[in-house]
N, C-alpha and C positions, 0 to 999 in steps of 0.2 A: 189417444192422448198426445197432450205436445212436450218434449222435451231438450233441455239444450245440452250437445254432449261436452263432456269434459277433457276426453281423452279418443283416440282414431278407434274407431269400430269398423272390419274391414265389411263392408260390402254395407256399411250405412252411411259411414260422413266423417269428417273430422273432429276436431274441437272448437268449440264458436258455433256448429250449427243450428239453426233446432229444427227441429224435423218432429212428423208424428208417429207416430207407434203404436200397439199394442198393449194395452193396461198391464195384462199379465206378462209382457215381455218387461214392461221398464221395469215392474217391479218383485218382478225376481230374477230377473238377473241386471238390466242396465244398477238399479237403486245400488244394490247391496256390490260388486263387486266398484265401486266410486266412476265408471263408463259417465254416467251421466244424472245430471237435476229439474228437478219439477221444473218447466216451464211460466213462474209465472214472473208476475209485474215486473216485478227488483227487478229477480233476471233477468228480461229479456232485455232492461235499461243496461246494465251491469257484459253481458254478452257483447250488446252495439260497441259501450265504448269498448274494451279493447279489440274486438273486427277493426276497431278505424284507427287504435293506436299499433296493430297490426301489422296493417295496410301501409297505417308513415312509416315503421322502421323498414316495414320490405321496398315500398321503392327505398332509402334514401339507403339502402345494402345493394338495390337493381345502380343507379346514379353511382355508389363510390367500384362497383363496378366494374363498370362503363368508361370511369374516367379512368381505371388504370389498363382497359383493353387499348386507348388510348393513348396513353406512356410506350406499353409497349411493341401495339403490333406495328414489326415491319421491321423492328431497329434488328443491327448487323453486332455479333458479339464473334470475334477471332480471338478462333483457338491456337491455341502452340501445344505441340504433340513432337517428343521424338520418333523417327519415323526409321524405315531399313529398307532397301531393294525394295522397287514396284509402286514408295509411296509408303507402302505398308509400315501399319501404327505398332506404335513398341505394344502390345493392349485396347485400350477402345477409352470413348470417349461419355462421358457420364454426365448424365444429370446436377450431380455436384460437381462437377469440373463448369457445368450450362450457369449454375447460380453463380459461381464465386464471380466467374468472365462477368456476367451483369453486372454484377456488384462491383465489382473494380473500373471497368468503363463505362458503366453508365448513370449508375450511383441509383440502381433501381433493388430490392430485396423482396426476392423473390421463395418460396420454400420450394426449396429443391427434389421434394414431392409431389408438386406442382406443377412439376413441366418432363412430357413426356416426349423422346424423340421421334420424327416419325420410322427412321428408318438408323441401321445399331450403325458405328460413324468405329470406321477399322483403317479410314482411309485418306489420305489431303482428299480435299474438293470443299464444296457448299453442299452446306444438310440447310433441313430447316426442324422446328417447331411447337413445339400446342407447348401456349399455358394456360392450364385454368385459371380461373379465378374470379369462380363460378357464378349462380347466378344463369347456368348454362350460356356460360360470356366466355369464347378465351383469342389469345392474341396469338400472331404470329411473332417464332423469329428467325431469322438469316446469318444462319451457322458458318463463316468460314475456317475450316481446319488447316494451317500451316507447318509448313516443318521448324523442329526449332533451331534450327542456324537461319531463319529468318525473322527471329527477333530481333531489334533493332536498340529494346532496354527501355524505352517509355510505351507502354505495353499498350494504354491508354489514354484516350485523347483528353480524360481529368486528370491524369498526371499530370500531361503534358502545358494544361492551361494552370496546374499550383504555384500559384504564384512561391519565390525562393523564401525559408525560413531569415526572420532576418538575424545580422549575424552576434552570436556569444558579447557578451560586453567582456575587455581585458579585464583580466583580475588580474590586484595589487598584491604585489608580496609585501609579503607579512615582513614589520618591520621586523630584527632579532631585537631584542631585550640584552641591554649589557647587565656583566653578572655584576654583583658588588664587588667590588680589595678586600679578597679577604681579609680580617682586621687578625694581627702579629698580635696574639696571647701576651700582655704582659711576662716577665722573669721573677722568677719566687723571690722571697727575701733573697731563702741561702745566696742564694748563682749574684743580688747584688751587694749582699756583706762580703762573699768570695771575692769582688772586683774593684772588690772596697777595697780587703786588705788588699790584694796583689798590687793597690797601685802605691803604696805607703811604705817607708826607707823599713833596711832590714830590721831597723831598731822598737821603734812604733811594732813593726807583724809579730815581733818577741813579747813587745808586752800586751795585742790581742792577745796573744794566743793563752801565756798565765792567763787574763784575764777568762778569758774565757773556759779556761777550766775551773778555776774559782764560781760560777755563776751558775755551776749545775744545776744547785738548789737555790731556789727563788730566798728561801734565810737559814741563816745559820746561825749559831752559837761561839758567842765568842766569849774572853776572860775582862772580866773590871779592872783595868789593873791602877783604875782610878780611884778603887776604893780597899785597895793593899798599903798597909802602912802602919804607924805608928797607934793609931786608933787602934790592934788586931780585929779589925774587924776580918772577916772573909772572902778572899776573892767573891762573888755572883757573877754569875751570866744574863751580857746581855742579848737581844739579837738585834740582828744587823742587818743589812739588804746585801743582794748580793748586788754584786755590777754588772751593770749588759754590757754587751759588745760594741754594742753603736754609743756605748758609753765611754768607752775606755778607748774609741776611734777615737769621738770627739779632743 
């Protein structure tokens, strides 16, 4: 019986492969576990399409991996570390240090887990490292470890060739706003009255003072003397307006 494998089956094949197996093995083991499907005409066509797509994708991955190998193979990476006697390092160089230096110096981003040091690095000198890029392809890196005192400022060619940033525009100092002059509040009426009284003569000030005492009430009652006389009528009371202090000044 012809079948098409959908999963990897040990000692049988890989997904997408067409195999000839016994009927009982297919019905009792492969089909119940969804490890294979019957090799019908439509299934065979779908399997052929999947194989073509998988082969095209694998070819693209191999091409990309080869391009990465061409970029990384033979690159020289400078590493600086603190050293003691006999050029021994305080610690050691790690794949993370190599990945960081590779990114800074050559602009190549590589996962530190793909970098493997060919030997432990505990002193200055020349070493090598292997970078796995997939599809059984790898690249070799040349590592140069030097003391920290040899650092000259610009660690990488990328940093040395980077253009200088444009100068920042000059800032214009803000113009201070002039606060408006505070307005002098007008003097109350009582103050103006007292100032006017102080400019009068003593006689006028006395007259004003006596008039002010009589103006405590706005209205007062006085006798109408014009009604008294021989007619015998009793004097009546009339209303008289009190004098205003300002009227007295005038």
